[in-house]
C-alpha positions in Angstrom: 137.2 -22.1 -68.1 140.7 -20.9 -66.2 142.8 -23.1 -64.2 141.2 -21.8 -61.0 138.0 -23.5 -61.7 139.5 -26.2 -64.3 141.6 -27.9 -61.7 139.2 -26.9 -58.3 136.1 -27.7 -59.6 135.9 -29.2 -63.1 138.4 -31.5 -63.3 137.2 -33.7 -59.7 134.4 -34.2 -61.6 135.6 -35.2 -65.1 137.8 -37.5 -63.7 134.8 -39.8 -62.8 133.2 -40.0 -65.8 134.4 -42.0 -69.4 136.7 -40.1 -71.7 134.0 -39.1 -73.8 131.7 -37.8 -72.1 133.9 -35.7 -69.9 135.2 -34.4 -73.2 132.3 -33.6 -74.5 130.8 -32.3 -71.5 133.7 -29.7 -71.2 133.4 -28.9 -74.8 130.0 -28.4 -75.4 129.9 -26.3 -71.7 132.5 -23.6 -72.9 131.0 -23.8 -76.6 127.7 -22.5 -74.3 129.5 -20.2 -72.7 131.0 -18.7 -76.2 128.0 -18.9 -77.8 126.4 -16.3 -75.7 126.1 -12.6 -76.6 129.3 -11.0 -75.9 130.7 -14.9 -74.8 134.2 -14.1 -75.8 134.4 -10.9 -73.9 133.4 -13.1 -70.6 135.9 -16.2 -71.5 138.6 -13.1 -72.3 137.4 -11.3 -68.9 138.3 -14.6 -67.0 140.8 -16.0 -68.8 143.0 -12.9 -70.3 144.6 -14.9 -73.1 145.9 -11.9 -74.6 150.0 -12.5 -76.8 152.6 -9.6 -76.9 154.0 -8.7 -79.8 157.1 -10.2 -78.7 156.1 -13.4 -79.6 155.4 -13.4 -83.1 156.5 -15.3 -85.5 156.5 -16.0 -89.3 156.5 -19.9 -90.4 156.5 -20.7 -94.2 155.8 -16.7 -95.0 152.4 -17.3 -92.5 152.2 -14.6 -89.4 151.5 -16.3 -86.5 151.0 -14.7 -82.8 152.8 -17.0 -81.1 154.2 -20.6 -81.7 151.8 -22.4 -79.2 148.3 -24.2 -81.1 146.3 -26.8 -80.6 146.1 -30.5 -81.7 143.2 -31.9 -83.3 143.5 -35.0 -81.1 142.0 -33.1 -78.1 138.9 -32.1 -80.5 138.3 -34.4 -82.9 134.2 -33.8 -83.5 135.1 -29.9 -83.5 132.5 -29.5 -80.6 134.8 -27.3 -78.5 136.0 -25.6 -81.6 134.1 -22.1 -80.9 135.6 -22.2 -77.7 138.7 -23.3 -78.3 139.4 -20.3 -80.7 139.0 -17.9 -77.5 141.2 -19.8 -75.2 144.6 -17.6 -76.9 145.8 -20.7 -79.3 147.9 -19.0 -82.1 146.5 -22.1 -84.4 144.5 -25.2 -84.3 144.6 -28.4 -86.1 141.8 -29.8 -87.3 141.1 -33.0 -88.0 142.3 -36.1 -88.8 139.6 -35.0 -91.7 138.3 -38.4 -93.7 135.9 -38.2 -96.9 133.1 -39.7 -94.6 132.5 -39.5 -90.8 133.8 -42.6 -89.1 133.6 -43.8 -85.3 136.4 -44.6 -83.8 138.1 -45.9 -80.2 137.6 -43.7 -77.7 141.0 -43.0 -76.4 141.9 -44.3 -72.9 142.6 -41.8 -70.6 144.6 -42.3 -67.0 144.2 -39.0 -64.8 146.4 -40.9 -62.3 149.5 -41.2 -64.6 148.7 -38.5 -66.8 148.6 -39.8 -69.7 146.5 -40.6 -72.9 146.3 -43.1 -75.2 144.9 -42.1 -78.8 144.2 -44.7 -81.1 144.7 -45.0 -84.7 141.2 -45.9 -85.2 140.6 -42.0 -84.8 137.3 -40.0 -84.9 136.1 -37.8 -87.8 132.9 -36.4 -88.5 133.7 -36.6 -92.4 134.8 -33.7 -95.0 131.2 -32.3 -95.4 130.6 -31.7 -91.7 134.0 -30.1 -91.6 133.1 -27.5 -93.6 129.9 -26.7 -92.4 131.3 -25.9 -88.6 134.7 -24.0 -89.8 132.3 -21.9 -92.1 129.9 -21.5 -89.4 132.4 -21.1 -86.8 134.5 -18.5 -88.3 137.0 -19.2 -86.6 140.2 -16.4 -86.2 143.0 -18.7 -85.8 145.3 -20.2 -88.3 144.0 -23.5 -89.5 146.4 -26.3 -90.0 144.1 -29.2 -91.4 145.1 -32.8 -90.7 144.1 -35.4 -93.9 143.7 -39.0 -94.0 142.7 -40.5 -97.0 144.2 -41.9 -100.1 145.7 -39.9 -103.2 142.2 -39.3 -105.1 140.5 -38.5 -101.7 143.8 -36.0 -100.5 142.9 -34.2 -103.4 140.0 -33.8 -103.3 139.9 -32.9 -99.3 142.8 -30.0 -100.6 140.6 -28.8 -103.0 137.4 -28.4 -100.7 139.2 -26.7 -98.1 141.4 -24.5 -99.7 139.8 -21.7 -98.6 139.5 -22.6 -94.8 143.0 -24.0 -94.5 146.4 -22.0 -93.5 148.4 -25.3 -94.0 147.6 -29.0 -94.8 149.2 -31.8 -93.0 149.3 -35.1 -94.6 150.6 -39.1 -93.0 153.8 -40.0 -94.2 152.6 -43.3 -95.5 150.2 -41.7 -97.2 152.0 -39.1 -99.2 154.3 -39.5 -102.5 158.3 -37.9 -102.4 157.8 -35.0 -104.6 154.9 -33.2 -103.0 152.5 -33.6 -106.2 149.4 -32.1 -104.4 148.1 -28.8 -106.6 147.5 -26.0 -104.0 149.2 -22.6 -102.9 148.9 -23.1 -99.3 151.8 -25.7 -97.2 151.5 -29.3 -97.4 153.6 -30.1 -93.9 154.0 -34.3 -93.7 153.2 -35.8 -90.0 155.8 -38.8 -89.2 155.7 -40.8 -85.7 159.3 -40.1 -84.1 160.3 -43.4 -84.2 159.8 -43.4 -88.2 162.0 -40.6 -88.7 165.7 -41.7 -89.6 168.2 -41.3 -91.9 166.3 -43.5 -95.2 163.3 -41.1 -94.5 164.8 -38.0 -94.3 165.1 -36.8 -98.0 161.5 -37.5 -98.2 160.7 -35.0 -95.7 162.5 -32.4 -97.2 160.6 -32.5 -100.5 157.3 -30.8 -98.4 156.7 -27.6 -96.7 157.8 -28.8 -93.4 157.5 -32.1 -90.8 155.1 -32.5 -88.1 156.6 -34.7 -85.3 154.2 -36.9 -83.8 154.1 -38.1 -80.0 154.3 -41.8 -79.4 151.7 -42.0 -76.7 154.0 -44.0 -74.3 156.3 -41.0 -74.6 153.7 -37.9 -74.2 155.0 -37.6 -70.6 158.4 -36.8 -71.8 159.8 -34.3 -74.4 163.3 -36.4 -74.4 162.6 -38.1 -77.6 161.3 -35.5 -79.6 164.2 -33.2 -78.7 166.2 -35.7 -79.9 164.6 -36.1 -83.3 164.5 -32.2 -83.9 168.3 -32.5 -82.9 168.7 -35.0 -85.1 166.9 -33.1 -87.8 169.2 -29.9 -86.9 172.4 -31.3 -87.0 171.0 -33.5 -90.7 170.3 -29.5 -92.0 167.1 -30.2 -92.7 166.1 -26.9 -93.5 162.0 -26.7 -93.6 160.3 -25.9 -90.3 159.6 -28.5 -87.5 156.2 -28.4 -85.6 155.9 -31.0 -82.8 152.4 -32.6 -81.5 152.7 -33.3 -77.8 155.0 -34.1 -75.3 154.3 -30.5 -73.5 152.4 -30.7 -69.8 154.4 -27.6 -68.5 155.7 -24.7 -69.9 159.4 -25.8 -69.1 158.7 -28.4 -71.8 157.7 -26.0 -74.4 160.9 -24.0 -73.6 162.7 -27.0 -74.0 161.7 -27.8 -77.1 161.5 -24.2 -78.7 165.3 -23.9 -77.5 165.6 -26.9 -79.5 164.5 -25.4 -82.7 161.1 -26.7 -82.8 159.2 -23.8 -84.8 155.5 -24.2 -83.7 154.5 -26.6 -81.1 150.7 -28.4 -80.9 149.4 -29.2 -77.0 147.8 -32.8 -76.9 147.1 -34.5 -73.7 149.5 -31.9 -71.3 147.1 -29.4 -71.5 144.4 -32.0 -70.3 146.0 -32.8 -67.8 147.9 -28.8 -67.0 144.4 -27.1 -67.7 143.2 -24.5 -70.1 146.2 -22.0 -68.6 149.0 -23.8 -70.1 148.8 -21.8 -73.3 148.7 -18.5 -71.5 151.4 -19.9 -68.9 154.1 -20.9 -72.0 153.5 -17.8 -73.2 154.3 -15.9 -70.1 157.4 -18.0 -69.5 158.8 -17.4 -73.1 158.3 -13.9 -72.9 160.6 -14.1 -69.8 163.6 -14.8 -72.3 162.5 -12.5 -74.7 161.7 -9.4 -72.3 163.2 -6.2 -73.7 163.9 -3.4 -71.1 160.9 -2.3 -70.2 160.6 1.9 -70.5 158.6 3.5 -68.0 155.1 4.0 -69.0 154.3 8.0 -69.4 151.0 8.8 -67.8 151.3 6.1 -64.7 151.1 9.6 -62.2 148.1 10.8 -63.2 146.5 7.0 -62.3 148.3 6.7 -58.7 147.6 10.7 -57.8 144.1 9.2 -58.7 144.7 6.7 -56.0 146.1 8.8 -53.4 143.2 11.7 -53.2 141.2 8.3 -53.2 143.2 7.1 -50.1 143.1 10.8 -48.5 139.4 11.3 -49.1 138.8 7.9 -47.3 141.3 9.1 -44.4 139.2 12.5 -44.2 135.4 9.8 -44.0 137.0 8.1 -41.4 137.8 11.0 -39.6 134.1 12.3 -39.6 132.8 8.7 -38.7 134.7 8.9 -35.6 133.8 12.3 -34.6 131.1 14.5 -35.6 129.4 11.9 -38.0 127.5 14.8 -39.7 128.6 17.7 -41.3 127.2 21.4 -41.2 125.9 20.8 -44.4 124.0 17.9 -43.7 122.6 19.3 -40.4 121.3 22.3 -42.7 119.6 20.1 -44.8 117.9 17.7 -41.8 117.3 21.3 -40.4 118.0 19.6 -37.2 121.6 19.3 -35.5 123.1 15.6 -34.4 122.8 16.1 -30.6 118.5 16.6 -31.8 118.8 13.2 -33.1 120.9 11.8 -30.8 118.0 12.8 -27.9 115.4 11.2 -30.1 117.2 7.7 -30.6 121.1 7.7 -30.2 121.3 4.4 -32.4 120.5 6.6 -35.3 123.1 8.3 -35.2 125.3 5.0 -34.2 124.4 3.6 -37.3 125.2 6.5 -39.5 128.8 6.3 -38.6 128.2 2.5 -39.2 127.6 3.4 -42.8 129.9 6.0 -43.5 133.2 4.4 -41.5 132.5 1.3 -43.7 132.5 3.7 -46.4 136.0 5.3 -45.6 137.2 1.6 -44.9 136.4 0.9 -48.6 137.7 4.2 -50.2 141.1 3.7 -48.3 141.6 0.2 -49.5 140.8 0.8 -53.1 142.9 4.4 -53.1 146.0 1.3 -51.9 145.0 -1.1 -55.1 145.0 2.0 -57.6 148.2 3.2 -57.1 149.7 -0.5 -56.5 148.2 -0.6 -60.2 149.3 2.6 -61.5 153.1 2.2 -59.8 153.8 -1.7 -60.4 151.3 -2.2 -63.2 150.5 0.6 -65.6 154.0 2.3 -65.0 155.2 -1.4 -66.7 153.2 -1.0 -69.6 150.7 -3.8 -68.6 147.6 -3.5 -70.4 145.6 -5.3 -67.3 146.5 -3.5 -65.2 145.4 -0.2 -66.9 141.7 -1.8 -67.4 141.5 -3.3 -64.3 142.1 0.9 -63.0 139.9 2.1 -66.0 136.9 -0.5 -65.1 136.8 0.4 -61.4 137.2 3.9 -62.0 134.5 4.3 -64.5 131.9 2.1 -62.8 132.8 4.2 -59.7 132.2 7.6 -61.2 128.8 6.2 -62.7 127.8 5.7 -58.9 127.4 8.9 -58.5 124.2 8.8 -60.2 122.8 6.4 -57.5 122.6 9.7 -55.1 119.7 10.9 -57.9 116.0 10.4 -56.1 117.1 10.3 -52.9 116.1 13.8 -52.1 119.7 14.5 -51.0 122.6 15.4 -53.5 125.6 15.5 -51.3 127.4 18.6 -52.8 131.1 17.7 -51.2 130.9 14.3 -53.2 130.6 16.1 -56.5 133.1 18.5 -55.7 135.0 15.3 -54.9 134.0 13.5 -57.8 134.9 16.4 -60.1 138.6 16.7 -58.0 139.0 12.8 -59.3 138.4 13.6 -62.6 140.7 15.3 -64.6 143.5 12.7 -62.7 141.4 10.0 -64.4 141.0 11.5 -67.6 144.7 12.3 -68.0 145.9 9.0 -67.1 143.2 7.2 -69.5 144.5 9.2 -72.5 148.4 9.2 -71.6 148.3 5.1 -71.3 145.8 4.5 -74.0 148.0 3.0 -75.9 149.9 0.4 -73.6 150.0 -3.5 -75.0 152.6 -5.2 -72.7 151.5 -8.3 -71.7 152.8 -10.1 -68.2 155.9 -12.5 -68.4 156.0 -14.8 -65.4 158.9 -17.4 -64.2 156.7 -20.0 -63.4 158.0 -23.2 -65.5 156.7 -26.6 -64.0 153.1 -27.8 -62.3 154.7 -28.1 -58.9 153.1 -28.3 -55.8 153.7 -24.3 -54.7 151.6 -23.7 -58.2 148.7 -26.1 -57.3 148.2 -24.7 -54.1 148.5 -21.1 -55.7 144.7 -22.3 -57.8 143.5 -22.8 -54.7 144.3 -18.9 -53.4 143.5 -17.6 -56.8 139.7 -19.1 -56.6 139.4 -17.8 -52.8 140.2 -14.2 -54.5 138.4 -14.4 -57.1 135.5 -15.5 -54.9 136.4 -12.7 -52.7 136.3 -9.9 -55.7 132.6 -11.4 -57.0 131.5 -11.5 -53.3 132.3 -7.7 -52.9 130.9 -6.9 -56.6 127.6 -8.8 -55.7 127.6 -7.3 -52.0 128.0 -3.8 -53.8 124.9 -4.0 -56.0 122.8 -5.7 -53.0 123.2 -2.5 -51.3 122.9 -0.2 -53.9 119.7 -1.7 -54.4 118.5 -1.9 -50.9 119.5 2.2 -50.9 117.0 2.6 -53.8 114.5 0.3 -52.2 113.8 -0.3 -48.6 116.7 1.9 -47.4 116.7 -0.4 -44.7 117.2 -4.8 -43.8 115.4 -6.2 -40.9 118.6 -6.5 -38.7 118.7 -2.8 -38.9 115.2 -2.0 -38.0 116.2 -4.3 -35.1 119.3 -2.8 -34.2 117.8 0.9 -34.1 114.9 -0.2 -32.3 112.5 1.8 -34.6 110.5 1.5 -37.8 111.3 3.8 -40.3 107.9 5.0 -40.2 108.6 6.5 -36.8 112.0 8.1 -37.9 110.1 9.5 -41.0 107.5 11.2 -38.7 110.2 12.6 -36.6 112.1 13.9 -39.6 110.8 13.0 -43.0 114.6 14.1 -44.1 116.5 11.6 -42.3 116.2 8.6 -44.2 117.2 10.1 -47.6 120.4 10.9 -46.0 120.5 7.2 -44.7 119.7 6.1 -48.4 122.7 8.7 -49.5 125.1 7.1 -47.4 123.8 3.3 -48.4 124.1 4.8 -52.0 127.8 5.7 -51.4 128.9 2.8 -49.3 127.2 0.7 -52.1 129.0 2.1 -55.1 132.6 1.9 -53.6 132.3 -1.6 -52.7 131.2 -2.2 -56.0 134.2 -0.2 -57.5 136.4 -2.5 -54.9 134.9 -5.8 -55.9 135.7 -5.1 -59.3 139.5 -4.0 -58.3 139.7 -7.1 -56.1 138.6 -9.3 -59.0 140.6 -7.9 -62.4 143.1 -8.2 -60.1 142.9 -11.6 -58.8 141.7 -12.6 -62.5 144.9 -11.1 -64.4 147.6 -10.7 -62.1 148.4 -14.1 -60.8 151.9 -14.3 -62.2 154.5 -16.3 -60.0 157.2 -14.1 -58.4 154.6 -11.0 -58.8 155.6 -9.8 -55.0 153.4 -6.5 -55.3 149.9 -8.2 -56.4 149.8 -10.2 -53.2 150.7 -7.2 -50.8 148.8 -5.3 -53.2 145.7 -7.1 -51.8 147.0 -8.0 -47.8 147.8 -4.1 -47.6 144.6 -3.1 -49.8 142.2 -5.5 -47.7 143.6 -4.4 -43.8 141.5 -1.0 -43.9 138.2 -2.2 -45.1 138.3 -5.4 -43.3 139.3 -3.4 -40.5 137.1 -0.6 -40.2 133.9 -3.0 -41.4 134.0 -5.3 -38.5 135.5 -2.9 -35.8 132.5 -0.4 -36.4 130.2 -3.1 -35.6 131.5 -4.0 -32.5 131.8 -0.9 -31.6 128.6 0.1 -32.0 126.9 -3.0 -30.7 125.5 -4.1 -34.1 127.0 -8.0 -33.8 123.8 -9.8 -35.2 125.5 -13.0 -36.5 123.4 -13.2 -39.8 123.9 -9.2 -40.3 127.8 -10.1 -40.0 128.1 -13.4 -41.8 129.2 -12.2 -45.1 132.0 -9.9 -43.5 132.8 -13.2 -41.9 133.2 -15.3 -44.7 134.5 -12.4 -46.9 138.0 -12.4 -44.1 137.6 -16.3 -44.8 138.3 -15.8 -48.4 140.4 -13.0 -48.0 143.0 -15.1 -45.4 142.6 -18.1 -47.3 143.9 -16.3 -50.7 146.6 -14.7 -48.6 148.0 -17.9 -47.3 147.4 -20.4 -50.4 148.9 -17.6 -53.1 152.0 -16.4 -50.7 154.5 -19.1 -51.8 153.2 -18.7 -55.4 154.1 -15.0 -55.2 157.1 -14.8 -53.9 158.8 -17.7 -55.6 161.3 -15.9 -58.2 162.5 -18.8 -60.6 161.6 -22.5 -61.7 164.7 -24.5 -62.4 164.6 -25.5 -66.1 165.6 -29.0 -66.8 
């Protein structure tokens, strides 16, 4: 559930539900997706939660992929843990865990003022159910087990959870000085920030680390947490420090880490900022750690791949505006275009319409490929390479749609063979790139919130292109024409078949080419929209803008030029155009904004 869907679709709904209902609705919905075959791939495709190697850290001799984890307060019943394990967290706190299950008081949620009041009367599913769920889930993240109970109960839970836990957390008021528990795993002691003072400092030093718990009154303010971290550092506290809460935007996390926190757990701020908060924090942190980027070898092969597709589209555009049919088309038909024109001039105009829309789509695709190569792959961005690979491979496979139409265009095959070496060289020479994007976005400001609406529009546009490509290809495989096509041509397909039995296979071949190209370009738009939305990425906005112009201009203008202006036929194009401009308008300021001021 990325931010563009959470804030625009789900959050307006859950605001009107009870806290417990909304929490379980969201968690169970995400878990359902995660439980599907390949569910983790779906979640990664939509949210892209990979982490840069530059963000790795070691705390208590434990390797963490990055510094951001999830507080157990968010998922006390473990109803969403399977989903959270796919949402990019480096570690997940489990608990509070008690020996026996217990019902607690539902947290008080205020969406208007953006705070959650967590009750001391917490919920727990009990030790046995916790073990059962964790064994079943096989979570990949590091697990921090938060335990609540008397000394005997704590020892029992530590013994039972030893193989699952990476770190144990116990409450300060339940611990004894000296860490008497028998375990090889680190034990951290958790304390409310208001309880940390000179009198308790020696006590905390006897454990492996400290967890500074938020107070609900200061959940939306990092100041108290920062003061306590600085106090610990000034007092020469040598153990690792984990904070809980106080983070509602990336800037808060940056300040906590700068103050000296080793790890941070997201709590209530995660609910209001959205599931993308972890990713946004990592992108912001990466901006402060990014090393000088060495241009990735091999990006030029991808760029040339896009350039040839662009040239191919320009040539196809020229043909669609002039002869429409090439000599080998006429040779296959055993008929020249003049004969078709005399029989029914609208057949030739209709073929021009198919070939011109294909040309515009190819030009748009070429532009996007070239920009992804020069601004993404060149910088070693893995997402840009994978966007190219996904679209290119499906584009190459589209040639098999021509099989069975009765007409195989040798020029398409020649073009396919020309493109293949450049793509293969690009794929092989960039195979090891691992860079992830950084971002200057550190605030939940109005510009960021508006960009989510723009991103949603572009995601919908990409999905519509993909779906349109599938539908057009299917139509070409089956009926070839839709009812509005036949109304425009003013002739049933049987008459066309009687006139020339080879004419419909040629038209079907054109449809296959356009459907395949639209599907491939749709994947480009979709992946760029899902993976490339980082503040300050001007090139992404210009790629979508300039890349979209050829496809829309050719697609709509040719219909006007040939008089094929049936409203229902052009409605998908009108909707796509509306989504295109909506995305451009609402995301413009976000992509142009270079920095956010840190407080």
